[in-house]
C-alpha positions in Angstrom: 0.0 19.5 -6.2 3.7 19.8 -6.7 3.6 23.4 -7.7 4.1 22.4 -10.9 3.1 24.6 -14.6 0.7 22.9 -15.9 1.4 24.2 -19.6 4.9 23.6 -19.3 4.0 19.8 -18.0 1.0 19.7 -21.1 4.2 20.9 -24.1 6.8 18.4 -22.6 4.2 15.9 -22.8 3.3 16.2 -26.0 6.8 16.0 -27.1 7.2 13.0 -25.1 4.1 11.2 -27.1 5.4 12.5 -30.3 8.4 10.9 -29.6 7.1 7.9 -28.7 4.8 7.8 -31.6 7.9 8.4 -34.0 9.7 5.6 -33.2 6.7 3.2 -32.4 5.8 4.0 -36.0 9.5 3.2 -36.7 9.2 0.1 -35.5 5.6 -1.1 -37.2 6.9 0.4 -40.7 9.2 -2.3 -40.6 7.6 -5.3 -39.7 5.0 -4.4 -41.9 7.8 -4.3 -45.2 9.5 -6.7 -44.2 5.9 -8.8 -44.0 4.8 -7.5 -47.0 7.6 -7.8 -49.1 7.6 -11.7 -47.7 4.2 -12.1 -48.7 4.9 -12.1 -52.7 7.6 -14.8 -52.3 4.9 -17.3 -53.2 1.5 -18.5 -51.9 2.5 -20.2 -48.7 4.5 -17.1 -47.7 1.3 -15.0 -48.3 -0.9 -17.2 -46.5 1.5 -17.2 -43.9 1.8 -13.6 -43.6 -2.1 -13.3 -43.3 -2.5 -15.9 -41.1 -0.2 -13.6 -38.9 -2.2 -10.4 -39.8 -5.5 -12.2 -38.5 -3.9 -13.4 -35.0 -2.7 -10.3 -34.1 -5.6 -8.5 -35.2 -7.9 -11.3 -33.0 -5.9 -10.1 -29.7 -7.7 -7.0 -27.8 -5.5 -4.3 -28.8 -4.7 -2.4 -25.6 -4.4 -5.8 -23.5 -1.4 -6.8 -26.0 0.4 -3.8 -25.6 0.2 -3.6 -22.1 1.6 -7.4 -22.0 4.2 -6.5 -24.5 5.0 -3.3 -22.8 5.8 -5.1 -19.7 7.7 -7.9 -20.8 10.9 -4.9 -22.3 10.3 -3.8 -19.0 8.3 -0.4 -19.1 9.1 2.6 -19.0 9.8 4.7 -22.6 11.3 1.9 -24.0 8.8 -0.6 -23.0 6.0 1.6 -24.3 7.6 2.2 -28.0 8.0 -1.4 -28.0 5.0 -2.5 -26.8 2.8 -0.2 -29.2 5.3 -0.4 -32.0 4.8 -4.4 -32.3 1.4 -3.9 -32.5 0.2 -1.5 -34.4 1.7 -2.8 -37.7 -1.3 -4.8 -39.1 -3.4 -2.1 -40.5 -0.3 -1.5 -42.9 0.7 -4.7 -43.1 -2.5 -6.0 -44.7 -2.2 -2.9 -46.8 0.7 -3.6 -48.5 0.1 -7.1 -48.9 -2.9 -6.3 -50.9 -0.9 -4.0 -53.1 2.0 -6.6 -53.3 -0.9 -9.1 -54.5 -1.6 -6.6 -57.3 1.8 -6.2 -58.4 2.7 -9.5 -58.5 0.7 -10.1 -61.4 2.0 -7.3 -63.6 3.8 -8.9 -66.7 7.2 -7.5 -66.2 7.5 -9.5 -62.6 7.0 -12.6 -64.5 9.7 -11.6 -67.2 11.9 -11.0 -64.3 11.5 -14.5 -62.7 11.9 -16.2 -65.9 15.4 -14.7 -66.3 16.2 -16.0 -63.0 16.2 -13.3 -60.6 15.6 -14.3 -57.1 12.3 -13.7 -55.1 14.7 -10.9 -52.8 15.9 -9.0 -56.2 12.2 -9.2 -57.3 11.1 -7.8 -53.9 13.6 -5.0 -53.4 13.9 -3.7 -57.1 10.5 -4.2 -58.7 7.9 -4.0 -55.8 9.2 -1.9 -52.9 9.5 1.4 -55.2 5.9 1.0 -56.5 4.7 0.6 -52.2 6.5 3.6 -51.3 3.7 5.9 -51.2 1.3 3.5 -49.1 4.2 2.9 -46.7 4.4 6.9 -46.5 0.7 7.5 -46.0 0.6 4.5 -43.4 3.2 5.4 -41.4 1.5 9.3 -40.9 -1.8 7.8 -40.6 -0.3 5.4 -37.9 1.1 8.1 -35.9 -2.3 9.3 -34.2 -3.4 5.8 -33.1 0.5 5.4 -31.6 0.0 8.8 -29.8 -3.5 8.0 -28.8 -2.2 4.3 -27.1 0.7 5.6 -25.4 -1.8 7.9 -23.6 -4.3 5.2 -22.7 -2.2 2.7 -21.4 -0.1 5.3 -19.5 -3.1 6.7 -18.0 -4.0 3.3 -16.7 -1.0 2.9 -15.1 1.0 0.4 -17.2 2.7 2.8 -19.5 5.2 5.5 -18.8 6.3 5.8 -15.1 4.8 8.7 -12.9 7.7 11.2 -12.9 7.7 11.5 -16.7 5.6 14.6 -17.9 3.5 12.1 -19.9 -0.1 13.3 -21.2 -1.5 10.2 -19.8 0.2 10.8 -16.4 -1.3 14.2 -16.3 -5.2 12.8 -17.1 -4.7 10.4 -14.2 -3.2 12.7 -11.3 -5.9 15.4 -12.5 -8.7 12.7 -11.9 -8.1 12.9 -8.2 -8.9 16.5 -8.4 -12.1 16.9 -10.8 -14.4 15.8 -7.7 -13.0 19.3 -6.5 -13.8 21.4 -9.3 -10.2 21.3 -10.7 -11.7 20.7 -14.2 -9.1 22.4 -16.3 -6.0 19.8 -14.8 -8.0 17.5 -17.3 -9.7 19.5 -19.6 -6.4 21.6 -21.6 -4.1 18.1 -21.5 -6.8 16.2 -22.9 -7.6 18.8 -25.8 -4.0 19.3 -26.6 -3.7 15.6 -27.0 -6.7 15.6 -29.6 -5.8 18.3 -31.3 -2.2 17.1 -31.9 -3.8 13.6 -32.6 -6.5 15.1 -35.4 -3.6 17.4 -37.0 -1.5 14.4 -38.0 -4.7 12.7 -39.1 -5.3 15.8 -41.2 -2.0 15.3 -42.5 -1.8 11.7 -43.3 -5.7 12.3 -45.4 -4.1 15.2 -47.4 -0.6 13.1 -48.1 -2.6 10.4 -49.6 -4.8 12.9 -52.0 -1.0 14.0 -52.8 0.2 10.5 -53.6 -3.2 9.2 -55.3 -2.9 10.2 -59.1 -6.7 10.1 -59.2 -6.9 13.1 -56.7 -3.3 15.0 -57.2 -4.8 17.1 -59.7 -7.5 18.5 -57.5 
């Protein structure tokens, strides 16, 4: 309606969504690693991490993203923090499970008997063994972050209207669907779907490469 080129706006919107997804995934990954390693300290720490994961998992996802985004002032920064502070639960759950298995290894008990601290064991012995899960988790987290950024922006709680975001484009196109301008929503929506499916496919293939059971196939 302002004479802007929709293809250029779509490309710019995808770039902005990928940037938001990257930083949001970085925030979520840091939280997941910290909680995963913290759960290795003792049984009480593990139960505390499990309770935090269940607490955040019980809250409706979109509602939590909107509340956190508004709390941080909205805009690009608000969306990054909103998505980043709410997308860590699946990866944290996987890392906690891996850490519990690693904690049963004999060399962990030997390190404890030698007087090594919990932090030293977590960084030196546990963290290197969960790097592959972290890499796969980050890549698979990426498409979810992009989709939720577009979702809350479409609802009007994310990026401001002047930003060339996919959610903004789809929200604006709703006013023109009844007039027959279906392509204003179709092509930006398909482009977003293709980007999400691409990152999801990358994550699945990286998981196969890093998994010793399927790496040779």
